[in-house]
Every structure is written in structure tokens, then in C-alpha cells.
Short mmCIF file of the C-alpha atoms (twelve columns), coordinates in Angstrom:
data_MODEL
# 
_entry.id   MODEL 
# 
loop_
_atom_site.group_PDB 
_atom_site.id 
_atom_site.type_symbol 
_atom_site.label_atom_id 
_atom_site.label_alt_id 
_atom_site.label_comp_id 
_atom_site.label_asym_id 
_atom_site.label_seq_id 
_atom_site.Cartn_x 
_atom_site.Cartn_y 
_atom_site.Cartn_z 
_atom_site.pdbx_PDB_model_num 
ATOM 1   C CA . UNK A 1   -56.064 -29.564 -53.015 1 
ATOM 2   C CA . UNK A 2   -54.191 -27.736 -50.277 1 
ATOM 3   C CA . UNK A 3   -56.391 -26.544 -47.422 1 
ATOM 4   C CA . UNK A 4   -55.764 -24.868 -44.087 1 
ATOM 5   C CA . UNK A 5   -58.567 -24.876 -41.507 1 
ATOM 6   C CA . UNK A 6   -58.262 -22.864 -38.296 1 
ATOM 7   C CA . UNK A 7   -60.176 -23.425 -35.093 1 
ATOM 8   C CA . UNK A 8   -60.085 -22.390 -31.459 1 
ATOM 9   C CA . UNK A 9   -60.921 -18.711 -31.601 1 
ATOM 10  C CA . UNK A 10  -63.455 -17.047 -29.348 1 
ATOM 11  C CA . UNK A 11  -64.110 -14.483 -26.670 1 
ATOM 12  C CA . UNK A 12  -61.759 -14.363 -23.703 1 
ATOM 13  C CA . UNK A 13  -61.178 -11.929 -20.863 1 
ATOM 14  C CA . UNK A 14  -57.939 -9.969  -20.577 1 
ATOM 15  C CA . UNK A 15  -55.281 -12.139 -19.010 1 
ATOM 16  C CA . UNK A 16  -56.891 -15.302 -20.314 1 
ATOM 17  C CA . UNK A 17  -55.634 -17.969 -22.688 1 
ATOM 18  C CA . UNK A 18  -56.662 -19.577 -25.945 1 
ATOM 19  C CA . UNK A 19  -55.153 -22.209 -28.194 1 
ATOM 20  C CA . UNK A 20  -55.601 -21.963 -31.923 1 
ATOM 21  C CA . UNK A 21  -55.205 -24.944 -34.212 1 
ATOM 22  C CA . UNK A 22  -54.594 -25.103 -37.942 1 
ATOM 23  C CA . UNK A 23  -55.207 -28.421 -39.652 1 
ATOM 24  C CA . UNK A 24  -53.509 -28.698 -43.031 1 
ATOM 25  C CA . UNK A 25  -54.402 -31.112 -45.796 1 
ATOM 26  C CA . UNK A 26  -53.537 -31.817 -49.399 1 
ATOM 27  C CA . UNK A 27  -49.834 -32.419 -48.978 1 
ATOM 28  C CA . UNK A 28  -47.233 -33.061 -46.312 1 
ATOM 29  C CA . UNK A 29  -46.282 -29.797 -44.609 1 
ATOM 30  C CA . UNK A 30  -43.390 -31.066 -42.541 1 
ATOM 31  C CA . UNK A 31  -40.776 -29.533 -44.844 1 
ATOM 32  C CA . UNK A 32  -42.349 -26.082 -44.927 1 
ATOM 33  C CA . UNK A 33  -42.658 -23.058 -42.743 1 
ATOM 34  C CA . UNK A 34  -46.053 -22.555 -41.087 1 
ATOM 35  C CA . UNK A 35  -47.171 -19.262 -39.655 1 
ATOM 36  C CA . UNK A 36  -49.902 -17.382 -37.869 1 
ATOM 37  C CA . UNK A 37  -50.890 -13.894 -38.946 1 
ATOM 38  C CA . UNK A 38  -53.534 -11.562 -37.589 1 
ATOM 39  C CA . UNK A 39  -55.527 -8.647  -38.878 1 
ATOM 40  C CA . UNK A 40  -57.337 -6.174  -36.660 1 
ATOM 41  C CA . UNK A 41  -60.045 -3.857  -38.007 1 
ATOM 42  C CA . UNK A 42  -58.517 -1.028  -39.999 1 
ATOM 43  C CA . UNK A 43  -55.023 -2.473  -39.787 1 
ATOM 44  C CA . UNK A 44  -52.769 -4.454  -42.086 1 
ATOM 45  C CA . UNK A 45  -52.296 -8.168  -41.684 1 
ATOM 46  C CA . UNK A 46  -49.186 -8.845  -39.608 1 
ATOM 47  C CA . UNK A 47  -47.044 -11.834 -38.783 1 
ATOM 48  C CA . UNK A 48  -47.579 -13.152 -35.258 1 
ATOM 49  C CA . UNK A 49  -45.386 -16.253 -35.221 1 
ATOM 50  C CA . UNK A 50  -43.738 -18.721 -37.571 1 
ATOM 51  C CA . UNK A 51  -42.231 -22.156 -37.188 1 
ATOM 52  C CA . UNK A 52  -39.787 -23.659 -39.647 1 
ATOM 53  C CA . UNK A 53  -39.391 -27.278 -40.620 1 
ATOM 54  C CA . UNK A 54  -36.569 -27.836 -38.137 1 
ATOM 55  C CA . UNK A 55  -38.564 -26.338 -35.289 1 
ATOM 56  C CA . UNK A 56  -36.984 -22.890 -35.224 1 
ATOM 57  C CA . UNK A 57  -39.527 -20.260 -34.233 1 
ATOM 58  C CA . UNK A 58  -39.942 -16.552 -34.804 1 
ATOM 59  C CA . UNK A 59  -42.281 -14.156 -32.974 1 
ATOM 60  C CA . UNK A 60  -43.490 -10.620 -33.342 1 
ATOM 61  C CA . UNK A 61  -42.182 -8.421  -30.542 1 
ATOM 62  C CA . UNK A 62  -45.741 -7.754  -29.366 1 
ATOM 63  C CA . UNK A 63  -46.337 -11.401 -28.492 1 
ATOM 64  C CA . UNK A 64  -42.917 -12.616 -27.343 1 
ATOM 65  C CA . UNK A 65  -43.136 -14.346 -23.997 1 
ATOM 66  C CA . UNK A 66  -46.922 -14.691 -24.238 1 
ATOM 67  C CA . UNK A 67  -47.537 -16.785 -27.371 1 
ATOM 68  C CA . UNK A 68  -46.036 -20.129 -28.331 1 
ATOM 69  C CA . UNK A 69  -46.182 -21.692 -31.774 1 
ATOM 70  C CA . UNK A 70  -45.724 -25.427 -32.217 1 
ATOM 71  C CA . UNK A 71  -46.353 -28.079 -34.822 1 
ATOM 72  C CA . UNK A 72  -47.234 -31.754 -34.975 1 
ATOM 73  C CA . UNK A 73  -45.984 -32.987 -38.335 1 
ATOM 74  C CA . UNK A 74  -47.635 -36.380 -37.905 1 
ATOM 75  C CA . UNK A 75  -50.991 -34.607 -37.691 1 
ATOM 76  C CA . UNK A 76  -50.151 -31.880 -40.224 1 
ATOM 77  C CA . UNK A 77  -51.251 -29.391 -37.574 1 
ATOM 78  C CA . UNK A 78  -49.799 -26.164 -36.223 1 
ATOM 79  C CA . UNK A 79  -50.843 -24.581 -32.944 1 
ATOM 80  C CA . UNK A 80  -50.708 -21.151 -31.380 1 
ATOM 81  C CA . UNK A 81  -50.927 -21.108 -27.596 1 
ATOM 82  C CA . UNK A 82  -51.856 -17.611 -26.500 1 
ATOM 83  C CA . UNK A 83  -51.546 -16.532 -22.863 1 
ATOM 84  C CA . UNK A 84  -51.836 -13.268 -20.953 1 
ATOM 85  C CA . UNK A 85  -54.093 -12.011 -23.682 1 
ATOM 86  C CA . UNK A 86  -54.636 -8.283  -24.073 1 
ATOM 87  C CA . UNK A 87  -57.427 -6.320  -25.763 1 
ATOM 88  C CA . UNK A 88  -54.945 -5.335  -28.470 1 
ATOM 89  C CA . UNK A 89  -54.633 -9.015  -29.411 1 
ATOM 90  C CA . UNK A 90  -58.186 -8.834  -30.747 1 
ATOM 91  C CA . UNK A 91  -58.091 -9.729  -34.435 1 
ATOM 92  C CA . UNK A 92  -58.867 -12.356 -37.012 1 
ATOM 93  C CA . UNK A 93  -56.063 -14.913 -36.898 1 
ATOM 94  C CA . UNK A 94  -54.989 -16.655 -40.097 1 
ATOM 95  C CA . UNK A 95  -52.879 -19.723 -40.682 1 
ATOM 96  C CA . UNK A 96  -50.407 -19.518 -43.576 1 
ATOM 97  C CA . UNK A 97  -47.931 -21.652 -45.410 1 
ATOM 98  C CA . UNK A 98  -45.631 -21.225 -48.403 1 
ATOM 99  C CA . UNK A 99  -45.119 -24.440 -50.351 1 
ATOM 100 C CA . UNK A 100 -43.882 -25.578 -53.718 1 
ATOM 101 C CA . UNK A 101 -46.368 -27.099 -56.162 1 
ATOM 102 C CA . UNK A 102 -44.496 -28.549 -59.113 1 
ATOM 103 C CA . UNK A 103 -41.911 -25.814 -59.730 1 
ATOM 104 C CA . UNK A 104 -43.904 -22.896 -58.355 1 
ATOM 105 C CA . UNK A 105 -43.962 -21.558 -54.796 1 
ATOM 106 C CA . UNK A 106 -47.457 -20.713 -53.656 1 
ATOM 107 C CA . UNK A 107 -49.014 -19.097 -50.599 1 
ATOM 108 C CA . UNK A 108 -51.981 -20.665 -48.853 1 
ATOM 109 C CA . UNK A 109 -54.210 -19.096 -46.207 1 
ATOM 110 C CA . UNK A 110 -56.901 -20.415 -43.939 1 
ATOM 111 C CA . UNK A 111 -60.294 -18.771 -43.630 1 
ATOM 112 C CA . UNK A 112 -59.414 -17.121 -40.332 1 
ATOM 113 C CA . UNK A 113 -60.688 -17.416 -36.781 1 
ATOM 114 C CA . UNK A 114 -61.844 -14.488 -34.662 1 
ATOM 115 C CA . UNK A 115 -60.152 -13.822 -31.339 1 
ATOM 116 C CA . UNK A 116 -61.771 -11.191 -29.133 1 
ATOM 117 C CA . UNK A 117 -60.194 -10.121 -25.858 1 
ATOM 118 C CA . UNK A 118 -62.642 -8.138  -23.789 1 
ATOM 119 C CA . UNK A 119 -64.099 -7.918  -20.326 1 
# 
């Protein structure tokens, strides 16, 4: 059974840093894209960052230069290092992957971890 489990969220002051982790299990994820999304109250879920199997990364404009996504394939884990955090970064952050099971591509999401940026 494929599972994604996030950790590392919390309360941080503006300008602070946090590192989120997403531990994946149930299959090897090294060949697949892994991503972080976020959803703030009253807003749609949006892509924050993604990392492809070869290491190529993609970031939302709002977080470029402040967030860094990385992966450790040996640990089946993806990370999101967040720096210079702003109140508008407050949201529930979700880990996501898109993998093939048999002949069908499926989306998997973690349960989410709350990040609150406030003084």
C-alpha cells in the first residue's frame, strides 16, 4: 500500500525557517516526480515545488529563492526547506506523487502538515 507521511510543520515567526519531510512507502519512488502542494483557508490547493526523477526542480514564483526541494531516493524521502518565511506561506502543506500501479497512473497524497507563520 502506497503511503506518504509528512512531518516538520509548526509555528514559526516571519523570516524563520522550517524543513518539511515526506516519507514514502509501498513502492520505490525514485523513478517518479514528487511534489509539495499547499492549501490556505479559503483558497485552492496550489503547487509549491516539484522534483523529477533526474533531480530537475520546479518552483512556484511565490517561493522561488526561498524554498528548496530535494529528495533522498535511498530513504524514499522528499524534503522542502523553507526559508525567509512570510505570513502568506501559512497553509497546510501536502506531499504528492503520481505513480503507475499495474497499467494505471494514480495520484497519492499525504495527510498534510500545518505551517503557520506568525509573530
